[in-house]
N, C-alpha and C positions, 0 to 999 in steps of 0.2 A: 557400672564400674568397669574400667578397662584393665585387663590382666597386666601385671608387671612382667617385664622381660627378666630372664635370669641375670643379665648384667646389672639391672637396677636393683634386684633383690640382693645381689652381692655388694653393690657400691654404696647404697644409701644407709644401711644400719651403722650405728655408732653413737658416741656421746657428743652432743652439740653444746658448746659453751657460749653464753652471752653475757656473762658477768662473773664476779669473783665469789658471789654468795653460793651457799650450798644448794639453794633452790633455783639457781640460775643455770641449770643444766637440763637438757632434754635428751633422753635416750630414745633412739629409734631402733626397734628390734624387728626381726623378720621371723615368721613362723608359718610354714606351709604356704608360702607365697603371699602372705598378708603382713603389711607393716603396721606396727603399733608405735604411737607417739606418747611418751610418758615424761612429764616434767617431774623432777625430783620431789618427793614427798606428796605426790598426787596419784590418782588413778590413771592408768593408760587408756588411750582411745585408739581404736582401729582407724586406719587411714584408708579412704576410698580414692582410688586413682582415677583421675580425669584425663590422663594422657600427658606426655611431655614432662614427666616428673612433677606434676601438679596434683595436689590432693586436697580433700577436705576431711576434717576429723569427724568421727561419729558424734552426732548431736549438734553440730555447728556447720550446717550446709553453706552458709554465707562466707565462712572463713576459708582461706586458701593457704596452703603450705607448699612452698616451691623449693625444689632442690636444683642446684646448678653447680657445674665445675667452674672454679675461679682460681687461677694461678696454681693449678695442680691440687687444690683442696676442694672438698664438697662443702658448699654453703647452703644454708637453709634460711628462707625468709618466711615470716608469718604475716599475713594480711587479714585483718578482721574488722571492717573491710579495708581500712588503711594499713600501712606498714606498722607493725607492732614491734617486731624485732628481727634482727639478723644474727645468725650464729654460724660458726664454722665448726666442722667436725674435728674433734680432737684426734690426733694420731695415736695417743696412748690408749691402750685397751685395758 
């Protein structure tokens, strides 16, 4: 696991929305330099950083979760192994 920069720890947490349903939200939280990925109504999974804002969730080493800045917003894509979803971070807290 590659340590996250302080900039990434500050930039990546938030609520990522990929649909209108209550369970179509993913919350990314940071605690002590570790990000956790939690889909609404499910258990959170620690994310292991591979570098360049690319991660895999605990228990799913083939999956990839990538974050990038797009048009001033943070976008998350999930590949397991193909593209599964794309979500943009909500600006409301």
